[in-house]
C-alpha positions in Angstrom: -49.8 1.4 1.3 -48.8 3.9 -1.0 -49.0 3.2 -4.7 -45.2 4.0 -5.3 -43.9 2.0 -1.9 -45.8 -0.9 -3.2 -43.9 -1.0 -6.8 -40.7 -1.1 -4.5 -41.1 -4.4 -3.6 -40.9 -6.0 -6.5 -40.8 -9.9 -5.5 -42.0 -9.4 -2.7 -45.4 -9.0 -4.0 -44.7 -12.8 -4.2 -44.8 -13.1 -0.4 -48.1 -11.3 0.1 -50.1 -14.6 0.6 -47.9 -14.6 4.1 -50.6 -12.0 5.4 -53.5 -13.7 3.9 -54.4 -14.1 7.6 -55.3 -10.1 7.2 -57.2 -10.4 4.3 -59.1 -14.0 5.4 -60.1 -11.9 8.8 -61.5 -9.0 6.5 -63.6 -11.0 4.0 -65.0 -13.4 6.6 -66.5 -10.0 8.7 -67.8 -9.0 5.5 -70.1 -11.9 4.5 -71.5 -12.1 7.5 -72.2 -10.5 11.6 -72.7 -13.3 13.6 -71.8 -13.5 16.9 -69.7 -17.1 16.2 -67.7 -15.3 13.6 -67.0 -12.3 15.8 -65.4 -14.8 17.9 -63.6 -16.6 15.2 -62.2 -13.2 13.8 -61.2 -12.5 17.4 -58.9 -15.6 17.5 -57.3 -15.2 13.8 -56.5 -12.0 15.1 -54.3 -13.5 18.2 -52.1 -15.6 16.2 -52.8 -18.1 13.0 -50.9 -21.2 11.2 -51.3 -21.3 7.3 -50.1 -24.0 5.0 -50.3 -23.4 1.1 -49.7 -25.4 -2.0 -48.1 -23.1 -4.2 -47.5 -23.2 -8.4 -46.6 -20.3 -10.2 -46.9 -19.6 -14.1 -45.7 -17.5 -16.9 -47.8 -14.7 -18.4 -44.8 -13.5 -20.6 -42.5 -14.5 -22.9 -39.6 -15.7 -20.6 -39.8 -13.5 -17.4 -36.8 -12.8 -15.6 -38.6 -14.3 -11.4 -40.0 -17.3 -13.6 -36.9 -18.3 -15.5 -34.9 -18.5 -12.0 -37.4 -20.2 -10.5 -38.3 -23.1 -13.5 -34.3 -23.1 -13.9 -34.1 -24.7 -9.5 -37.4 -26.9 -9.9 -39.0 -24.2 -7.9 -42.1 -23.1 -9.6 -44.1 -25.7 -7.4 -43.9 -26.3 -3.6 -45.4 -25.3 -0.2 -45.1 -23.0 1.8 -45.8 -22.9 5.4 -46.4 -19.9 8.2 -46.8 -18.6 11.7 -48.6 -15.3 12.0 -48.7 -13.3 14.8 -50.0 -9.8 15.5 -46.4 -8.4 15.6 -44.4 -10.8 13.5 -44.9 -13.3 10.8 -42.5 -16.0 9.7 -42.5 -18.7 6.5 -41.3 -22.2 5.7 -40.6 -22.4 2.1 -39.9 -26.2 0.4 -40.1 -27.4 -2.8 -40.1 -31.2 -3.4 -39.1 -30.5 -7.2 -36.5 -28.1 -6.4 -32.2 -28.6 -7.2 -32.1 -28.4 -3.9 -34.4 -31.0 -2.7 -33.9 -30.9 1.5 -36.4 -29.1 3.2 -37.4 -26.1 4.2 -35.1 -24.7 1.1 -35.6 -21.3 3.0 -37.3 -19.6 6.2 -37.9 -15.7 6.0 -38.8 -14.0 9.3 -40.8 -10.4 8.9 -41.4 -7.7 11.7 -42.1 -4.4 12.2 -39.0 -3.6 12.2 -36.9 -6.1 9.9 -37.2 -8.2 7.1 -34.4 -11.8 7.5 -34.0 -14.4 5.1 -32.4 -17.9 6.6 -29.1 -17.8 3.6 -27.6 -20.6 5.9 -30.5 -23.2 5.8 -30.1 -22.3 1.5 -26.5 -22.8 1.5 -26.9 -26.4 3.6 -29.1 -27.3 1.7 -26.9 -26.7 -1.6 -23.9 -27.9 -0.1 -26.1 -31.3 0.6 -27.3 -31.4 -2.8 -23.8 -31.7 -4.4 -21.7 -33.3 -2.2 -24.5 -35.9 -2.2 -24.2 -36.6 -5.9 -20.1 -35.2 -5.8 -18.9 -35.7 -2.6 -15.5 -34.7 -3.3 -16.9 -30.9 -3.8 -16.9 -31.0 0.1 -13.0 -30.3 0.0 -14.2 -26.5 -1.9 -17.8 -26.5 -0.1 -17.4 -25.9 3.9 -19.4 -26.0 6.3 -21.6 -23.4 7.3 -19.9 -21.4 10.5 -21.6 -17.8 10.0 -24.6 -16.4 10.9 -27.8 -18.3 9.9 -29.7 -14.8 8.9 -28.9 -12.5 6.6 -30.3 -8.7 6.9 -32.5 -6.9 4.2 -29.8 -4.5 3.8 -26.8 -7.1 4.0 -29.4 -8.9 1.0 -29.6 -5.8 -0.6 -25.5 -5.2 -0.4 -25.0 -8.5 -1.5 -27.2 -8.3 -4.9 -26.3 -4.7 -5.4 -30.1 -4.0 -5.2 -31.6 -0.5 -3.2 -32.8 -2.4 0.3 -36.4 -1.4 -0.7 -36.3 -3.9 -2.7 -35.4 -6.6 -0.2 -37.8 -5.4 2.7 -41.1 -6.6 3.4 -41.9 -5.0 6.6 -45.1 -3.5 5.0 -46.6 -7.2 4.7 -47.7 -6.2 8.8 -48.9 -3.3 8.0 -51.2 -4.5 5.4 -54.9 -3.4 5.9 -58.2 -4.2 3.7 -61.2 -2.2 5.1 -64.4 -3.8 3.9 -65.4 -1.5 1.1 -62.0 -2.5 -0.5 -63.4 -5.6 -1.2 -65.0 -6.4 -4.6 -66.9 -9.7 -4.9 -65.7 -11.6 -8.1 -65.8 -14.8 -10.6 -62.6 -15.4 -11.7 -61.5 -18.1 -14.2 -60.5 -21.1 -12.4 -62.6 -20.5 -10.0 -63.2 -23.7 -7.4 -67.3 -25.2 -6.9 -68.6 -24.2 -3.8 -65.8 -21.3 -2.8 -66.6 -17.1 -2.3 -64.5 -15.2 -4.3 -63.3 -11.5 -3.5 -60.4 -8.8 -5.2 -58.5 -6.5 -3.5 -59.1 -3.1 -4.8 -55.8 -1.3 -3.9 -56.3 2.0 -5.5 -53.3 1.1 -8.0 -54.5 1.6 -11.6 -51.3 1.1 -12.9 -50.5 -1.5 -15.5 -48.4 -3.0 -13.5 -50.3 -3.3 -10.2 -50.8 -6.9 -8.9 -54.6 -8.4 -8.7 -55.1 -10.3 -5.8 -58.2 -12.6 -5.5 -58.7 -14.6 -2.5 -61.4 -17.7 -2.3 -63.6 -19.1 0.3 -65.5 -22.7 0.3 -68.8 -21.1 1.8 -69.6 -24.3 3.5 -66.5 -24.3 5.8 -66.8 -20.9 6.9 -66.5 -22.1 10.3 -64.1 -25.3 10.2 -61.0 -25.1 12.7 -58.9 -25.1 9.1 -61.1 -22.7 6.9 -60.1 -23.4 3.4 -58.5 -20.9 1.0 -57.6 -20.2 -2.4 -55.7 -17.0 -3.8 -54.9 -15.8 -7.4 -52.2 -13.0 -7.6 -51.0 -12.6 -10.7 -48.0 -9.7 -11.0 -48.0 -8.1 -14.1 -44.4 -6.3 -13.2 -42.5 -10.3 -13.1 -45.1 -11.6 -15.8 -46.1 -14.8 -13.5 -49.4 -15.7 -12.2 -49.1 -17.4 -8.6 -52.3 -20.2 -7.7 -52.6 -21.2 -3.6 -54.3 -23.7 -2.3 -54.5 -24.5 1.4 -55.7 -23.6 5.1 -55.9 -20.9 7.5 -56.6 -22.1 11.5 -56.6 -20.1 14.8 -53.1 -21.0 16.7 -51.6 -19.3 19.7 -48.3 -18.5 17.9 -45.3 -16.5 20.1 -43.0 -15.6 17.4 -39.5 -14.4 18.4 -36.8 -12.8 15.9 -33.6 -15.2 15.3 -30.9 -14.8 17.5 -28.4 -16.2 14.7 -27.2 -13.2 12.1 -24.4 -12.7 9.8 -22.5 -9.9 10.4 -21.3 -7.1 8.3 -17.7 -8.2 7.7 -18.9 -11.8 7.0 -20.9 -10.4 3.6 -17.0 -10.9 1.6 -16.9 -14.4 3.1 -20.5 -15.3 1.6 -19.8 -13.4 -1.7 -16.6 -15.8 -1.9 -18.7 -19.1 -1.0 -21.2 -17.9 -3.7 -18.3 -17.6 -6.2 -17.2 -21.7 -5.3 -20.5 -22.4 -5.3 -21.3 -21.1 -8.8 -17.8 -22.3 -10.1 -18.7 -25.9 -9.0 -21.8 -26.4 -10.7 -20.0 -24.9 -14.0 -17.2 -27.1 -13.4 -19.9 -30.0 -13.1 -22.7 -28.9 -15.8 -19.3 -29.3 -18.1 -17.9 -32.5 -16.5 -21.6 -33.9 -17.9 -21.5 -32.1 -21.0 -18.4 -33.9 -22.3 -19.8 -37.6 -20.8 -22.7 -36.9 -22.5 -21.0 -35.9 -25.7 -18.5 -38.9 -25.7 -21.3 -41.2 -25.4 
């Protein structure tokens, strides 16, 4: 993957953990050559499932990405995913989030497109607001649009270039063994073997990805993994702990999709949500000041 191409994705690097399967295959193959490992590698290449608890911390003074996550209570949570040779599916939840229902949202990535489940996100937001303020249901309608929004539609909604919302490169991620470097990172777990990915990008903003595998459980059905990801461009550090296991996976692209002509409706819904939240905050402040 070219350096310039990586920089365009920005926040997309947070989802690099989604391609852990490919990293794991190279790591295991690098540390041992037994036929049992070869069979495990082949099984993981055919399909896998993974679950990670994540925690995001700030490495700079109030970085924008971390500030957004902090305000929504999403600096800690869980990422569940399925991997197939031609696609990737993620489900993200956060028990401390302002939007407590789960999953918070879903992401589908193939070699040709990236799709975000904005319908699921809206349902959680609406449920959170109307649960505390039932009358808000009069202003926030039930979701009636297609569930998934494309990267191009999201880019149009946010007013950014489409490359900023596209994650297709994740399905093309490759890791030759010669690019694996043994390291002992700060915060390393006992009994884990750590490798750092040499991306070939020497810039100051290049992400740093370190993968740790529990040595005594290389052959377990669910392989324990520890991931340390630093993203200087966004001033955040991400730690993930979980497992990866081989599994028969068949992924199909979501069929419920938003139409281009519905984007303006989504903009109106977004503005309504912001207005409701602003009203709720103003009312809460008034009650607090009166007390």
